[in-house]
C-alpha positions in Angstrom: 103.5 167.5 139.7 107.1 167.2 139.1 107.3 164.5 142.1 104.6 162.6 140.2 106.5 162.8 136.7 110.0 161.6 138.4 108.5 158.6 140.3 107.1 157.7 136.7 109.9 157.9 134.9 112.0 156.2 137.8 109.7 153.5 137.3 109.7 153.2 133.5 113.9 153.0 133.9 113.9 150.3 136.7 111.4 148.3 134.3 113.8 149.0 131.2 116.7 147.5 133.5 114.7 144.5 134.4 114.0 143.7 130.7 117.7 144.4 129.6 118.5 142.0 132.3 116.5 139.4 131.2 117.4 140.0 127.9 120.9 139.4 128.3 122.0 135.7 128.1 124.0 134.0 130.8 127.2 132.7 129.6 127.7 128.9 130.2 129.9 128.1 133.7 130.7 124.4 133.9 131.8 121.1 132.5 130.3 120.5 129.2 130.4 116.9 129.2 128.8 116.7 132.8 125.7 119.0 131.6 125.5 117.0 128.2 125.0 113.9 130.0 122.6 115.9 132.2 120.5 117.1 129.0 120.5 113.8 127.8 118.6 112.1 130.6 116.3 114.9 130.5 115.6 114.5 127.0 115.2 110.4 127.2 112.7 111.0 130.3 110.5 113.4 128.1 111.7 116.8 129.9 112.8 117.6 126.5 112.3 121.4 127.0 114.7 121.3 130.1 117.2 119.4 127.9 117.0 122.0 125.2 117.5 124.8 127.5 120.7 123.1 128.8 122.1 122.3 125.7 121.8 125.9 124.4 123.5 127.5 127.5 126.4 125.0 126.9 126.7 126.2 123.2 126.7 129.8 124.1 130.2 128.8 125.6 131.3 126.0 123.1 129.5 126.6 119.8 131.4 124.3 117.6 130.9 121.5 120.2 129.4 119.5 117.4 128.1 116.4 119.6 125.6 118.8 121.4 124.5 120.5 118.6 123.6 117.6 116.7 121.8 116.1 120.0 119.9 119.8 120.1 118.9 119.3 116.5 117.6 115.6 117.1 115.4 116.8 119.8 114.0 119.4 117.8 113.3 116.6 115.2 111.4 114.4 118.1 109.3 117.5 118.8 108.5 117.6 115.1 110.3 121.3 114.6 112.1 120.1 111.6 112.9 123.4 109.9 114.7 124.2 113.5 116.4 120.9 113.4 117.5 121.4 109.8 119.3 124.6 110.4 121.2 123.0 113.6 122.3 120.0 111.5 123.4 122.3 108.6 125.7 124.1 111.2 127.4 120.9 111.9 127.9 119.4 108.5 129.0 123.0 106.8 132.0 122.2 109.5 132.5 118.5 109.8 131.1 117.1 106.7 133.0 113.9 107.5 130.5 113.5 110.6 128.4 110.0 109.3 126.0 109.7 112.3 124.9 113.9 111.7 124.4 113.2 108.0 122.1 109.8 109.2 120.5 112.0 111.4 119.9 114.8 109.3 118.6 112.6 106.6 116.1 111.4 109.0 114.8 114.5 110.2 113.8 114.9 106.6 111.9 111.8 106.3 110.3 112.2 109.3 109.1 116.0 108.3 107.6 114.4 105.2 110.5 116.1 103.1 111.7 113.3 100.7 113.1 115.2 98.1 115.6 116.8 100.3 116.2 113.6 102.2 116.9 112.2 98.8 119.4 115.5 97.7 121.2 114.9 101.4 122.0 111.1 100.6 123.3 111.5 97.5 125.6 114.2 99.3 126.6 112.0 101.8 127.1 109.0 99.7 129.8 111.1 98.0 131.7 111.0 101.0 130.6 107.4 102.1 130.4 105.6 98.8 128.2 102.7 99.0 127.7 103.0 103.0 124.5 100.5 104.2 123.1 103.0 106.4 123.0 105.7 104.0 121.6 103.2 101.1 118.9 102.1 103.2 117.9 105.9 103.8 118.1 106.9 100.1 116.1 103.8 99.4 113.6 105.5 101.7 113.6 108.6 100.5 113.3 107.3 96.5 110.1 105.2 97.8 108.3 108.3 99.6 108.9 110.1 96.3 106.9 107.2 94.4 109.9 105.7 93.0 109.5 102.2 94.2 111.9 100.5 91.3 114.6 103.3 92.3 114.7 102.3 95.8 114.5 98.3 95.0 117.8 99.1 92.7 119.3 100.9 95.7 118.4 98.5 98.3 119.8 95.7 96.0 123.1 97.6 95.9 123.1 97.6 99.8 122.8 93.8 99.9 125.3 93.4 97.5 127.5 95.4 99.9 126.2 93.3 102.8 124.1 90.1 102.3 123.5 89.3 105.7 121.9 92.8 106.2 118.5 91.3 107.6 116.9 95.4 107.6 117.8 95.4 104.0 116.6 92.2 103.3 113.2 92.8 105.1 113.1 96.1 103.3 113.5 94.5 99.7 110.7 92.3 100.4 108.4 94.8 101.2 109.7 97.3 98.0 108.8 93.8 96.1 105.5 93.4 97.3 104.6 97.3 96.6 105.9 96.7 93.0 103.9 93.7 92.8 100.6 95.5 91.1 98.8 92.3 90.0 97.4 89.6 92.1 95.3 86.3 91.3 93.5 84.5 93.7 90.8 81.3 94.6 88.5 81.6 97.2 86.5 78.3 97.9 84.2 77.7 100.6 81.9 74.7 101.7 78.6 75.0 103.8 77.8 71.7 105.7 74.2 71.7 107.2 72.8 69.6 110.2 69.6 69.5 108.5 67.2 69.8 105.7 69.9 71.1 102.7 72.9 69.2 100.8 76.7 70.6 101.4 76.6 73.9 99.1 79.9 75.2 97.4 81.3 78.7 96.8 84.4 79.5 94.4 85.7 82.6 93.4 88.6 83.0 90.7 89.6 86.9 90.9 92.6 88.8 89.4 93.2 92.1 90.8 95.6 95.3 89.8 96.8 98.2 91.8 96.9 101.7 89.9 97.6 105.0 90.6 93.9 105.7 91.1 93.3 103.0 93.4 92.8 99.1 92.8 90.4 97.2 90.6 89.3 93.6 91.1 87.9 91.4 88.5 85.9 88.2 90.0 84.3 84.8 88.7 82.0 83.5 91.1 80.9 79.9 90.9 77.9 78.3 93.2 76.7 75.2 93.5 73.2 74.6 95.2 70.1 72.7 95.4 72.0 70.3 92.9 72.4 73.3 90.5 75.8 75.3 89.3 75.5 78.8 88.5 78.0 81.9 88.0 77.9 85.3 88.8 80.6 87.9 87.1 81.7 90.8 89.3 83.9 93.8 89.6 85.3 95.7 92.7 86.8 99.1 92.3 88.4 100.9 95.3 88.8 104.5 93.9 91.0 107.4 95.8 89.4 110.5 96.2 91.3 112.6 98.5 93.8 111.7 100.9 92.2 109.9 103.6 88.9 109.4 101.7 88.2 106.3 99.2 85.1 104.6 98.1 84.2 101.1 97.3 82.3 100.3 93.9 80.8 97.3 93.2 78.4 95.6 90.0 77.9 92.0 89.4 75.8 90.3 86.6 74.1 86.5 86.6 71.7 84.6 84.5 71.5 82.0 87.3 68.8 81.8 89.7 71.3 81.4 92.4 72.6 84.5 92.2 70.9 88.3 91.7 70.4 89.2 88.1 72.2 92.5 88.8 74.0 93.5 92.3 75.5 96.8 92.8 76.3 98.9 95.8 78.7 101.7 96.7 80.4 102.9 100.0 82.4 105.7 101.3 85.4 105.3 103.6 86.7 108.3 105.6 89.9 108.0 107.9 89.3 110.1 111.1 92.0 111.2 113.9 92.8 108.8 116.9 93.1 105.7 114.2 89.5 105.4 113.7 87.7 104.9 110.1 84.1 105.3 109.1 82.3 104.0 105.8 78.3 104.4 104.7 76.9 102.7 102.1 74.5 100.4 100.3 74.1 97.3 98.5 71.4 96.4 96.1 70.1 93.3 94.5 67.6 92.6 92.0 65.8 89.3 91.4 62.2 89.2 90.5 62.1 91.8 93.1 64.5 94.3 94.2 66.1 94.5 97.7 68.1 97.4 99.2 70.4 96.8 102.0 71.7 100.2 104.0 75.3 99.8 105.4 78.7 101.5 106.9 81.1 100.5 109.3 83.2 102.1 112.2 86.6 100.8 112.7 89.7 101.2 115.1 93.1 100.8 114.6 94.9 100.0 118.2 98.7 99.4 117.6 98.4 95.7 116.2 94.9 95.2 116.5 91.8 96.2 114.5 88.3 96.6 115.9 85.2 96.9 113.5 81.3 97.0 113.7 79.3 96.7 110.4 75.4 97.0 110.7 73.1 95.9 108.0 69.6 97.7 107.8 67.0 96.5 105.1 63.8 98.0 104.6 60.7 95.8 103.5 57.1 96.0 103.2 56.6 94.1 106.6 59.0 96.6 108.3 63.0 97.3 108.9 65.2 94.0 109.4 68.8 94.7 111.1 71.7 92.6 111.5 75.5 93.2 112.2 78.9 91.9 112.7 81.7 92.5 115.1 85.1 91.9 114.1 88.4 91.8 115.8 91.9 91.2 114.5 95.5 90.8 115.9 97.9 91.8 112.9 101.6 90.1 113.0 104.1 91.5 110.5 101.7 92.9 108.0 98.1 93.5 106.7 98.3 89.6 105.2 99.6 88.3 108.2 96.5 88.1 111.3 94.1 86.3 113.4 90.7 87.0 113.2 87.1 86.6 114.9 83.8 87.7 113.8 80.4 87.7 115.9 77.3 88.2 113.9 73.4 88.5 114.6 70.7 88.6 112.4 70.1 87.4 108.5 71.4 90.0 105.9 71.1 89.3 102.3 74.4 90.8 101.4 75.6 87.8 102.8 73.1 85.3 102.0 72.3 85.6 98.4 69.0 83.5 98.0 66.4 83.9 95.5 63.3 85.4 97.5 60.7 84.9 94.8 58.4 87.6 96.2 59.1 86.1 99.9 61.6 89.1 101.1 59.7 89.9 104.1 59.9 86.5 105.8 63.2 85.8 104.6 65.0 88.9 105.7 63.5 88.8 109.2 65.1 85.3 109.9 66.9 84.8 113.3 70.6 83.9 112.7 73.8 83.7 115.1 77.5 83.3 113.8 81.1 83.0 114.7 84.0 83.1 112.7 87.5 82.3 113.0 90.0 83.0 110.5 94.1 82.7 110.1 96.0 84.4 107.6 99.6 84.2 106.5 102.0 84.5 103.6 105.2 83.2 102.5 108.5 85.0 103.3 109.0 86.8 100.4 105.1 88.2 100.5 104.3 86.7 97.1 102.0 83.9 98.1 99.4 84.9 100.9 97.0 82.1 102.5 94.0 82.0 104.6 91.7 79.8 106.3 88.3 80.3 108.1 86.0 78.1 110.2 82.5 79.2 111.0 79.3 78.2 112.9 76.1 79.6 112.0 72.8 79.0 114.2 70.0 79.8 111.4 66.2 79.8 111.4 64.9 77.7 108.4 63.4 79.6 105.8 60.4 77.8 105.4 60.2 76.8 108.8 60.2 79.7 111.0 61.0 79.1 115.0 63.1 76.0 113.9 66.9 76.1 113.6 69.6 74.2 111.6 73.4 74.3 111.8 75.8 75.5 109.3 79.4 74.5 109.6 81.6 76.4 106.8 85.2 76.1 106.0 86.9 78.5 103.6 90.3 78.5 102.1 91.9 81.0 100.1 95.1 81.7 97.9 96.7 84.5 96.5 99.7 85.3 94.1 101.4 88.8 93.8 103.3 89.7 90.7 104.7 92.6 89.0 
């Protein structure tokens, strides 16, 4: 019995010694510069944990090797461990307040971690040591923008440009801020449809005014349509209310007293952002002529780098059955959302995109066969205030009053928009 107790005590003591040895941190013994270079290579080759272990080991003997500690903090920041990075940056700045590169890295850490108020506080402290420094002014402007003070950010970036008028990064940022501050926009959109048979050319023109608000955007439109040697007007309002982060809506209402448009059109759609850069939506459109037609629609969109893919179906129930159509779209963006090349392919006839007066012939019209291809190019001026667009489309569509026979429709669209404060 006693021998068993002795064996157990010996085992417990051995285990305890092992844990004590493991808990004791090994003292670094080597060339810190060589080890630092090794750690940097590891970090830049996606072996961050090994790099951090090496850096921490060096710091056991050289705790005030500030360049190493700053780089350790930067690797934490890369990994999203912003609080750990903040602690290491603070250690360095407490001992060396004139280390500008550490100030910059510490401020970027707060911006990446979505702590803009802390970033703003740090930039103000850094600018007391490095007055009118261009890099710090740029970071201060970034922090001000993230705290919803875009006008202050514009004033700050102007200070940077006053100091260095050739700073291209600051010049580009100023353009971006001016665009953000341009809450108002007016625009004109004109389309001409040329038919290979039956119909004379048809014209569609829109004048719009839009305004960005903290609750979302609102766009008022006046649509002019010339078809069948008749003119008509429609008045529309589009709303894009923000609901929650990643969740917003589209609401539309339009009125007209012309047979070229629905008497009333209204619709709504809910959009939701998803992980992996996806977005989905679901909604409806209703057109009221002598009869009422409701179209159910939605979309699936995917952003991949500078590319955007989307698919939008239209489902239209009717007395003679349900009609369906759909459009697949691809966009290749350049500098921003106003600059891109787009292509869209559509199959089927949708009353949402073809607002004809049904006059009781709803079933025969919504089941028309149609195929369409659309090419578009959109670009803006260097100051981002003016945006232009052009589209060319070709459609092969079944004739409304002669099912089984088709005509070609060639469409040219031009648009212009001016943004202002």
